[in-house]
C-alpha positions as CSV (number, residue, x, y, z in Angstrom):
1,X,0.0,0.0,0.0
2,X,2.8,2.4,0.9
3,X,4.5,1.6,-2.4
4,X,1.4,2.4,-4.4
5,X,1.0,5.7,-2.5
6,X,4.6,6.6,-3.1
7,X,4.3,5.9,-6.8
8,X,1.2,7.9,-7.0
9,X,2.9,10.8,-5.2
10,X,5.9,10.6,-7.5
11,X,3.6,10.6,-10.6
12,X,1.8,13.7,-9.4
13,X,5.0,15.5,-8.7
14,X,6.4,14.8,-12.1
15,X,3.2,15.9,-13.8
16,X,3.2,19.1,-11.8
17,X,6.8,19.7,-12.7
18,X,6.1,19.2,-16.4
19,X,3.1,21.5,-16.3
20,X,5.0,24.3,-14.6
21,X,8.1,24.0,-16.8
22,X,9.0,27.2,-18.5
23,X,10.3,27.0,-22.0
24,X,13.4,28.9,-23.2
25,X,12.9,31.4,-26.1
26,X,14.5,29.9,-29.2
27,X,12.9,31.8,-32.0
28,X,11.2,35.2,-32.4
29,X,9.1,35.8,-35.5
30,X,8.1,39.3,-36.6
31,X,5.5,40.1,-39.2
32,X,3.7,43.2,-40.4
33,X,4.2,46.8,-41.4
34,X,7.0,46.9,-44.0
35,X,8.2,43.3,-43.9
36,X,7.5,41.4,-47.1
37,X,8.2,38.1,-45.3
38,X,8.3,37.1,-41.6
39,X,11.6,38.0,-39.9
40,X,12.7,34.9,-38.1
41,X,15.3,35.5,-35.4
42,X,17.1,32.3,-34.2
43,X,20.5,33.6,-33.1
44,X,20.9,32.3,-29.6
45,X,22.8,35.4,-28.6
46,X,19.7,37.5,-29.4
47,X,16.7,35.3,-28.7
48,X,18.3,34.0,-25.5
49,X,18.2,37.5,-24.1
50,X,14.4,37.6,-24.1
51,X,11.9,35.6,-22.1
52,X,8.1,35.8,-21.7
53,X,8.4,34.4,-18.1
54,X,8.7,37.8,-16.4
55,X,6.6,40.8,-15.5
56,X,3.6,41.4,-13.3
57,X,2.2,38.1,-11.9
58,X,5.6,36.5,-11.7
59,X,6.8,36.0,-8.1
60,X,10.1,34.8,-6.5
61,X,9.7,33.5,-3.0
62,X,6.1,34.8,-3.0
63,X,7.2,38.4,-3.8
64,X,6.4,40.3,-7.0
65,X,9.7,41.1,-8.8
66,X,8.8,42.9,-12.0
67,X,9.9,46.3,-10.6
68,X,13.1,45.0,-9.0
69,X,16.1,45.9,-11.2
70,X,17.7,42.6,-10.2
71,X,15.0,40.7,-12.1
72,X,15.0,42.7,-15.4
73,X,17.2,40.3,-17.4
74,X,15.3,38.8,-20.2
75,X,12.6,41.5,-20.4
76,X,11.5,43.0,-23.6
77,X,9.0,45.3,-21.8
78,X,10.4,47.9,-19.4
79,X,8.1,47.0,-16.5
80,X,9.3,49.7,-14.1
81,X,8.2,52.4,-16.5
82,X,4.7,51.2,-16.2
83,X,1.9,51.2,-18.9
84,X,1.2,54.1,-21.3
85,X,-1.7,56.3,-20.6
86,X,-2.8,55.9,-24.2
87,X,-1.8,53.8,-27.2
88,X,0.9,55.2,-29.5
89,X,-0.6,56.4,-32.8
90,X,0.7,56.7,-36.3
91,X,3.5,54.2,-35.8
92,X,4.3,51.1,-37.9
93,X,3.2,48.0,-36.0
94,X,4.5,44.5,-36.0
95,X,3.3,41.2,-34.6
96,X,6.0,39.5,-32.5
97,X,5.7,35.8,-31.8
98,X,7.9,34.0,-29.3
99,X,8.6,30.3,-29.7
100,X,9.9,28.2,-26.8
101,X,11.7,24.9,-26.4
102,X,10.9,23.0,-23.3
103,X,13.2,20.7,-21.3
104,X,10.9,17.7,-21.5
105,X,12.3,15.5,-24.2
106,X,9.0,14.9,-26.0
107,X,8.3,18.6,-26.4
108,X,9.2,20.4,-29.6
109,X,9.6,24.1,-30.3
110,X,6.2,25.6,-29.7
111,X,4.5,29.0,-30.1
112,X,4.4,30.6,-26.6
113,X,3.3,34.2,-26.7
114,X,2.4,37.1,-29.1
115,X,2.6,40.8,-28.6
116,X,2.3,43.9,-30.9
117,X,5.3,46.1,-31.3
118,X,5.3,49.7,-32.5
119,X,8.5,51.7,-33.1
120,X,8.8,55.5,-33.1
121,X,11.8,56.4,-35.3
122,X,11.6,60.1,-34.2
123,X,12.3,59.2,-30.6
124,X,14.2,55.9,-31.3
125,X,11.9,54.2,-28.9
126,X,9.4,51.3,-29.1
127,X,6.3,50.1,-27.4
128,X,4.8,46.7,-26.8
129,X,1.1,45.9,-26.5
130,X,0.0,42.9,-24.5
131,X,-3.2,41.6,-26.1
132,X,-6.3,42.0,-23.9
133,X,-9.5,39.9,-23.6
134,X,-10.9,41.3,-26.9
135,X,-7.8,40.3,-28.9
136,X,-7.4,37.0,-30.6
137,X,-3.9,36.3,-29.0
138,X,-5.2,36.8,-25.5
139,X,-6.4,33.3,-24.9
140,X,-3.2,31.6,-26.0
141,X,-1.1,34.2,-24.2
142,X,-3.0,33.9,-20.9
143,X,-2.7,30.1,-21.2
144,X,1.1,30.5,-21.0
145,X,1.3,33.4,-18.5
146,X,-1.2,35.9,-17.2
147,X,0.1,39.3,-16.0
148,X,-3.1,41.0,-15.0
149,X,-2.2,44.1,-17.1
150,X,-3.2,42.7,-20.6
151,X,-4.8,45.1,-23.0
152,X,-2.2,47.9,-22.4
153,X,0.8,49.4,-24.1
154,X,4.2,49.4,-22.4
155,X,7.7,50.8,-23.1
156,X,10.2,48.4,-24.6
157,X,13.6,47.9,-23.0
158,X,16.8,49.3,-24.4
159,X,18.1,45.8,-25.1
160,X,15.1,45.1,-27.3
161,X,15.7,48.2,-29.3
162,X,19.4,47.6,-29.6
163,X,19.2,44.0,-30.7
164,X,15.9,43.6,-32.5
165,X,15.1,46.9,-34.2
166,X,18.2,46.9,-36.4
167,X,17.2,43.4,-37.7
168,X,13.8,44.8,-38.6
169,X,15.4,47.8,-40.4
170,X,17.7,45.5,-42.3
171,X,14.9,43.2,-43.3
172,X,12.9,46.2,-44.4
173,X,15.8,47.6,-46.4
174,X,16.2,44.3,-48.4
175,X,12.5,43.6,-48.9
176,X,11.6,43.4,-52.6
177,X,9.5,46.1,-54.0
178,X,6.4,45.3,-55.9
């Protein structure tokens, strides 16, 4: 009887561990605006710098950490700056999809999360929109991670602008004209 109980407990723990496993970002795909084809970023030195597993709703030892500078590695949203009072207007917008690889050997690279990115060339600054309940990406995003601030625009981080925007510019410059 104890052996059966121990096996059942072990099975439950392994299921819980698998369910809570967080995937590592291995690909970022960007579409929209002036891109003729999706921009697929797979360079580990770039994609490895960004993770969806941060922000409001993420806790360490029971404490919210999204405003703590020690926990800003991997962010593409500058959480400490807070949300924008209103959506940016007149800017080119891009859909950004994050794909993750999970540690479990049977898992493949899977879509994890989608945001909208807008870039303001005049200020050299970008913004991210977390899809809200009225948006099609909300359900799949909330299945992965729910922040409680969805449906709002946020400032992007300097590392996002430094690493990703030049790739978008380059892809736009070489896009074939019709």
